[in-house]
N, CA, C and O of each residue as an XYZ file, in Angstrom:
408
protein
N     -62.885    -52.877     23.958
C     -61.580    -52.302     23.683
C     -61.525    -51.894     22.212
O     -62.031    -52.597     21.338
N     -60.913    -50.771     21.965
C     -60.802    -50.315     20.594
C     -59.700    -51.064     19.878
O     -58.763    -51.557     20.506
N     -59.811    -51.149     18.572
C     -58.779    -51.826     17.783
C     -57.548    -50.943     17.675
O     -57.659    -49.736     17.462
N     -56.378    -51.544     17.821
C     -55.129    -50.793     17.741
C     -54.832    -50.411     16.306
O     -54.993    -51.223     15.394
N     -54.406    -49.193     16.107
C     -53.982    -48.811     14.769
C     -52.546    -49.265     14.561
O     -51.786    -49.398     15.520
N     -52.182    -49.496     13.335
C     -50.858    -50.023     13.009
C     -49.743    -49.058     13.404
O     -48.617    -49.492     13.647
N     -50.036    -47.752     13.472
C     -48.988    -46.781     13.773
C     -48.894    -46.434     15.266
O     -48.112    -45.561     15.642
N     -49.668    -47.097     16.108
C     -49.599    -46.845     17.539
C     -48.301    -47.417     18.089
O     -48.036    -48.612     17.955
N     -47.495    -46.564     18.708
C     -46.220    -47.007     19.249
C     -46.393    -47.314     20.731
O     -46.779    -46.450     21.518
N     -46.102    -48.559     21.097
C     -46.232    -48.987     22.481
C     -44.865    -49.006     23.153
O     -43.850    -49.276     22.512
N     -44.851    -48.722     24.431
C     -43.615    -48.751     25.193
C     -43.331    -50.143     25.724
O     -44.111    -51.069     25.501
N     -42.214    -50.294     26.429
C     -41.871    -51.590     27.022
C     -42.730    -51.863     28.258
O     -43.340    -50.951     28.817
N     -42.768    -53.113     28.670
C     -43.530    -53.535     29.848
C     -42.935    -52.938     31.132
O     -43.674    -52.615     32.062
N     -41.624    -52.794     31.185
C     -40.948    -52.229     32.350
C     -39.739    -51.435     31.919
O     -39.513    -51.238     30.725
N     -38.956    -50.976     32.888
C     -37.782    -50.169     32.556
C     -36.569    -51.008     32.156
O     -35.724    -50.555     31.384
N     -36.486    -52.229     32.683
C     -35.280    -53.025     32.440
C     -35.607    -54.508     32.593
O     -36.355    -54.896     33.491
N     -35.040    -55.336     31.706
C     -35.142    -56.784     31.858
C     -34.002    -57.208     32.778
O     -32.831    -56.986     32.471
N     -34.358    -57.828     33.923
C     -33.327    -58.224     34.892
C     -32.988    -59.707     34.811
O     -31.987    -60.146     35.376
N     -33.825    -60.487     34.106
C     -33.550    -61.909     33.917
C     -34.412    -62.407     32.761
O     -35.563    -62.000     32.603
N     -33.828    -63.302     31.954
C     -34.610    -63.899     30.877
C     -34.022    -65.249     30.502
O     -32.805    -65.415     30.421
N     -34.916    -66.216     30.274
C     -34.524    -67.484     29.678
C     -35.647    -67.914     28.736
O     -36.495    -67.094     28.386
N     -35.672    -69.177     28.320
C     -36.686    -69.596     27.348
C     -38.075    -69.754     27.969
O     -39.039    -69.977     27.237
N     -38.207    -69.646     29.286
C     -39.512    -69.824     29.945
C     -40.082    -68.566     30.587
O     -41.301    -68.420     30.684
N     -39.213    -67.651     31.028
C     -39.671    -66.436     31.714
C     -38.848    -65.224     31.292
O     -37.717    -65.346     30.820
N     -39.447    -64.059     31.476
C     -38.737    -62.774     31.333
C     -39.145    -61.955     32.550
O     -40.334    -61.828     32.843
N     -38.168    -61.398     33.260
C     -38.443    -60.645     34.476
C     -38.069    -59.184     34.251
O     -36.933    -58.866     33.901
N     -39.042    -58.306     34.457
C     -38.857    -56.864     34.278
C     -38.753    -56.175     35.641
O     -39.388    -56.597     36.607
N     -37.963    -55.132     35.707
C     -37.910    -54.222     36.850
C     -38.815    -53.040     36.520
O     -38.743    -52.471     35.431
N     -39.665    -52.683     37.478
C     -40.545    -51.521     37.317
C     -40.366    -50.625     38.528
O     -40.422    -51.086     39.668
N     -40.152    -49.349     38.274
C     -40.051    -48.347     39.346
C     -40.824    -47.118     38.895
O     -40.565    -46.562     37.827
N     -41.775    -46.702     39.720
C     -42.541    -45.487     39.442
C     -42.532    -44.610     40.685
O     -42.965    -45.036     41.756
N     -42.042    -43.398     40.541
C     -42.103    -42.423     41.620
C     -43.542    -41.899     41.718
O     -44.306    -42.042     40.763
N     -43.926    -41.301     42.842
C     -45.265    -40.734     42.941
C     -45.547    -39.786     41.769
O     -44.753    -38.894     41.471
N     -46.687    -39.998     41.116
C     -47.074    -39.182     39.965
C     -46.511    -39.663     38.637
O     -46.923    -39.174     37.584
N     -45.581    -40.607     38.662
C     -44.961    -41.094     37.425
C     -45.853    -42.130     36.758
O     -46.601    -42.844     37.426
N     -45.766    -42.206     35.420
C     -46.600    -43.101     34.617
C     -45.746    -43.923     33.668
O     -44.799    -43.421     33.063
N     -46.101    -45.201     33.549
C     -45.500    -46.053     32.518
C     -46.143    -45.697     31.192
O     -47.308    -45.300     31.167
N     -45.418    -45.827     30.085
C     -46.043    -45.574     28.785
C     -47.065    -46.659     28.457
O     -47.061    -47.735     29.055
N     -47.925    -46.364     27.515
C     -48.892    -47.341     27.017
C     -48.115    -48.558     26.509
O     -47.169    -48.419     25.734
N     -48.521    -49.747     26.951
C     -47.811    -50.972     26.578
C     -48.792    -52.139     26.523
O     -49.926    -52.038     26.992
N     -48.338    -53.249     25.942
C     -49.184    -54.449     25.817
C     -48.466    -55.636     26.443
O     -47.245    -55.762     26.351
N     -49.238    -56.492     27.072
C     -48.715    -57.736     27.630
C     -49.038    -58.872     26.671
O     -50.203    -59.224     26.488
N     -48.009    -59.442     26.059
C     -48.183    -60.535     25.096
C     -48.145    -61.906     25.750
O     -48.430    -62.912     25.100
N     -47.796    -61.957     27.032
C     -47.693    -63.221     27.769
C     -48.454    -63.088     29.087
O     -48.599    -61.979     29.602
N     -48.946    -64.209     29.645
C     -49.474    -64.132     31.009
C     -48.336    -63.712     31.934
O     -47.165    -63.954     31.640
N     -48.690    -63.073     33.067
C     -47.625    -62.556     33.923
C     -48.049    -62.443     35.377
O     -49.234    -62.400     35.708
N     -47.039    -62.395     36.229
C     -47.192    -62.143     37.657
C     -46.534    -60.808     37.969
O     -45.486    -60.478     37.414
N     -47.155    -60.042     38.861
C     -46.545    -58.819     39.364
C     -46.276    -59.029     40.851
O     -47.180    -59.354     41.621
N     -45.015    -58.837     41.239
C     -44.618    -58.955     42.639
C     -44.245    -57.545     43.113
O     -43.273    -56.962     42.634
N     -45.017    -57.009     44.044
C     -44.763    -55.660     44.557
C     -43.667    -55.717     45.617
O     -43.900    -56.169     46.739
N     -42.483    -55.261     45.257
C     -41.362    -55.217     46.193
C     -41.586    -54.081     47.187
O     -41.322    -54.226     48.381
N     -42.072    -52.959     46.685
C     -42.497    -51.831     47.519
C     -43.815    -51.345     46.946
O     -43.858    -50.813     45.837
N     -44.872    -51.523     47.686
C     -46.210    -51.239     47.180
C     -46.512    -49.760     47.040
O     -45.805    -48.901     47.568
N     -47.588    -49.490     46.309
C     -48.049    -48.120     46.097
C     -49.509    -48.153     45.653
O     -50.059    -49.207     45.333
N     -50.110    -46.984     45.644
C     -51.471    -46.834     45.137
C     -51.359    -46.498     43.655
O     -50.894    -45.417     43.293
N     -51.784    -47.424     42.799
C     -51.663    -47.257     41.356
C     -53.028    -47.231     40.693
O     -54.019    -47.700     41.252
N     -53.059    -46.680     39.506
C     -54.250    -46.690     38.668
C     -53.846    -47.189     37.287
O     -52.862    -46.728     36.708
N     -54.621    -48.140     36.770
C     -54.441    -48.645     35.409
C     -55.427    -47.906     34.517
O     -56.603    -47.780     34.856
N     -54.946    -47.417     33.373
C     -55.829    -46.829     32.371
C     -55.693    -47.641     31.101
O     -54.605    -47.741     30.533
N     -56.804    -48.227     30.650
C     -56.782    -49.045     29.447
C     -56.837    -48.164     28.213
O     -57.124    -46.969     28.291
N     -56.557    -48.773     27.079
C     -56.514    -48.021     25.824
C     -57.875    -47.398     25.481
O     -57.944    -46.396     24.769
N     -58.953    -47.999     25.995
C     -60.283    -47.435     25.712
C     -60.701    -46.390     26.740
O     -61.831    -45.901     26.702
N     -59.787    -46.038     27.673
C     -60.061    -44.972     28.626
C     -60.596    -45.429     29.972
O     -60.797    -44.599     30.858
N     -60.828    -46.700     30.153
C     -61.297    -47.212     31.440
C     -60.189    -47.082     32.479
O     -59.032    -47.391     32.193
N     -60.534    -46.625     33.685
C     -59.552    -46.565     34.763
C     -59.921    -47.587     35.839
O     -61.092    -47.775     36.168
N     -58.894    -48.235     36.373
C     -59.075    -49.293     37.362
C     -58.111    -49.027     38.508
O     -56.905    -48.899     38.293
N     -58.644    -48.944     39.739
C     -57.770    -48.811     40.900
C     -56.954    -50.079     41.033
O     -57.496    -51.180     40.937
N     -55.652    -49.936     41.255
C     -54.759    -51.089     41.355
C     -53.804    -50.889     42.527
O     -52.589    -50.802     42.348
N     -54.374    -50.818     43.731
C     -53.537    -50.725     44.919
C     -52.726    -52.011     45.035
O     -53.277    -53.110     44.978
N     -51.430    -51.867     45.197
C     -50.558    -53.034     45.286
C     -49.761    -52.945     46.578
O     -48.812    -52.166     46.666
N     -50.137    -53.738     47.589
C     -49.417    -53.691     48.861
C     -48.035    -54.324     48.748
O     -47.822    -55.225     47.937
N     -47.111    -53.855     49.556
C     -45.771    -54.435     49.589
C     -45.872    -55.933     49.841
O     -46.553    -56.368     50.770
N     -45.187    -56.725     49.003
C     -45.208    -58.174     49.116
C     -46.354    -58.838     48.387
O     -46.410    -60.066     48.314
N     -47.267    -58.058     47.847
C     -48.407    -58.621     47.136
C     -48.001    -59.227     45.794
O     -47.039    -58.788     45.163
N     -48.752    -60.245     45.373
C     -48.527    -60.904     44.090
C     -49.855    -60.970     43.359
O     -50.871    -61.358     43.937
N     -49.848    -60.588     42.071
C     -51.055    -60.594     41.246
C     -50.761    -61.328     39.946
O     -49.703    -61.130     39.348
N     -51.687    -62.176     39.503
C     -51.589    -62.841     38.198
C     -52.510    -62.125     37.226
O     -53.625    -61.746     37.583
N     -52.043    -61.937     35.989
C     -52.873    -61.317     34.954
C     -52.712    -62.075     33.637
O     -51.631    -62.561     33.305
N     -53.813    -62.160     32.901
C     -53.802    -62.773     31.573
C     -53.194    -61.813     30.554
O     -53.171    -60.605     30.786
N     -52.700    -62.334     29.425
C     -52.099    -61.473     28.397
C     -53.157    -60.706     27.618
O     -54.358    -60.941     27.752
N     -52.663    -59.773     26.792
C     -53.516    -59.067     25.854
C     -53.881    -57.656     26.236
O     -54.316    -56.881     25.385
N     -53.715    -57.300     27.501
C     -54.113    -55.968     27.943
C     -53.186    -54.894     27.368
O     -51.964    -55.047     27.362
N     -53.791    -53.809     26.888
C     -53.034    -52.620     26.472
C     -53.428    -51.514     27.443
O     -54.590    -51.115     27.508
N     -52.448    -51.026     28.197
C     -52.761    -50.041     29.225
C     -51.509    -49.276     29.637
O     -50.405    -49.547     29.164
N     -51.714    -48.313     30.534
C     -50.600    -47.633     31.193
C     -50.875    -47.652     32.690
O     -52.026    -47.733     33.119
N     -49.817    -47.577     33.473
C     -49.918    -47.623     34.920
C     -49.388    -46.318     35.481
O     -48.311    -45.860     35.097
N     -50.157    -45.711     36.404
C     -49.744    -44.462     37.042
C     -49.706    -44.658     38.550
O     -50.642    -45.203     39.136
N     -48.628    -44.215     39.171
C     -48.512    -44.219     40.624
C     -49.186    -42.953     41.129
O     -48.634    -41.860     40.992
N     -50.380    -43.089     41.715
C     -51.127    -41.935     42.213
C     -50.953    -41.759     43.721
O     -51.573    -40.883     44.324
N     -50.109    -42.592     44.323
C     -49.863    -42.512     45.756
C     -48.710    -41.593     46.085
O     -48.254    -40.814     45.249
N     -48.245    -41.696     47.322
C     -47.150    -40.834     47.765
C     -45.904    -41.628     48.136
O     -45.022    -41.116     48.825
N     -45.828    -42.895     47.675
C     -44.646    -43.729     47.891
C     -44.121    -44.221     46.545
O     -44.873    -44.322     45.575
N     -42.843    -44.522     46.497
C     -42.236    -45.094     45.293
C     -42.746    -46.516     45.115
O     -42.815    -47.278     46.079
N     -43.103    -46.874     43.889
C     -43.557    -48.225     43.558
C     -42.396    -48.986     42.932
O     -41.808    -48.533     41.950
N     -42.066    -50.147     43.503
C     -41.043    -51.029     42.953
C     -41.664    -52.398     42.766
O     -42.317    -52.914     43.673
N     -41.466    -52.992     41.591
C     -42.042    -54.310     41.324
C     -41.161    -55.106     40.395
O     -40.325    -54.564     39.672
N     -41.370    -56.411     40.434
C     -40.830    -57.337     39.450
C     -42.033    -57.931     38.727
O     -42.953    -58.461     39.350
N     -42.007    -57.833     37.423
C     -43.065    -58.395     36.587
C     -42.476    -59.606     35.883
O     -41.486    -59.494     35.159
N     -43.091    -60.768     36.099
C     -42.575    -62.024     35.570
C     -43.494    -62.491     34.455
O     -44.614    -62.935     34.707
N     -43.012    -62.389     33.208
C     -43.773    -62.871     32.062
C     -43.522    -64.370     31.900
O     -42.378    -64.822     31.955
N     -44.587    -65.131     31.700
C     -44.492    -66.578     31.496
C     -44.588    -66.841     30.006
O     -45.631    -66.602     29.397
N     -43.503    -67.333     29.412
C     -43.466    -67.525     27.961
C     -44.140    -68.820     27.553
O     -44.199    -69.138     26.365
């Protein structure tokens, strides 16, 4: 992974925080077909719960692409530190809750 420059502006993890306390932060994520989340970083370990699944692709800051098909009802755990963007390359709307563990 390439080193981040100080002037690189990262976006939020999701579109809206729907719940937060001292232990967790829960984000709402919605991507229409062809829509992309901005480049962002995960500072905490997290779970992704696919409320409505879609065919997604993750692109890391170094240009690596990873298929990330997320079926409806699926749950994925990820470690912190990743800088990437997510694109819905399928033909269905993607809805998810991302739960950051503080």
